[in-house]
C-alpha positions as CSV (number, residue, x, y, z in Angstrom):
1,M,25.0,-58.0,-24.2
2,K,27.7,-56.7,-21.9
3,T,29.0,-54.5,-24.7
4,W,25.8,-52.7,-26.0
5,G,23.5,-53.2,-23.0
6,P,25.1,-50.7,-20.6
7,S,25.7,-48.1,-23.3
8,I,22.1,-48.1,-24.4
9,F,20.9,-47.9,-20.8
10,G,23.4,-45.2,-20.0
11,A,22.3,-43.2,-23.1
12,A,18.6,-43.5,-22.0
13,V,19.5,-42.4,-18.4
14,V,21.5,-39.4,-19.7
15,T,18.7,-38.4,-22.1
16,A,16.0,-38.7,-19.4
17,A,18.2,-36.7,-17.0
18,L,18.7,-34.0,-19.6
19,L,15.0,-33.8,-20.3
20,V,14.1,-33.6,-16.6
21,F,16.8,-31.0,-16.1
22,S,15.5,-29.0,-19.1
23,I,11.9,-29.1,-17.8
24,V,12.9,-28.2,-14.2
25,T,15.1,-25.4,-15.4
26,N,12.4,-23.9,-17.6
27,V,9.8,-24.2,-14.9
28,V,12.0,-22.5,-12.4
29,V,12.9,-19.8,-14.8
30,E,9.2,-19.3,-15.6
31,V,8.2,-19.1,-12.0
32,V,11.1,-17.2,-10.5
33,G,11.9,-15.1,-13.5
34,D,15.0,-15.2,-15.7
35,P,17.9,-13.8,-13.6
36,Y,20.3,-13.8,-16.6
37,D,19.0,-12.0,-19.5
38,G,19.0,-14.1,-22.7
39,S,20.6,-17.1,-21.0
40,E,17.5,-19.3,-21.4
41,E,17.3,-18.8,-25.1
42,K,21.0,-19.5,-25.4
43,S,20.9,-22.8,-23.4
44,N,17.8,-23.9,-25.3
45,H,19.5,-23.2,-28.6
46,E,22.6,-25.2,-27.5
47,G,20.5,-28.1,-26.3
48,A,18.7,-28.2,-29.6
49,Q,22.0,-28.2,-31.5
50,E,23.2,-31.2,-29.4
51,G,20.0,-33.2,-30.4
52,V,18.6,-33.0,-26.9
53,G,14.8,-32.6,-26.7
54,V,14.1,-29.2,-25.4
55,I,10.7,-28.5,-23.9
56,Y,9.5,-24.9,-23.8
57,V,7.3,-23.9,-20.9
58,D,5.2,-20.9,-21.6
């Protein structure tokens, strides 16, 4: 338990944090406007490549 427990928990926390960060970032970009042209698409693309669930807010 001590070997796989923390790693699974840590992975869940990291995944949840990345999802929350992705949602917040997209909402802020949507509300405030994209200050860096093309940066949102680039970061979404990189996140998708890393296997992180990317949520698009339209």
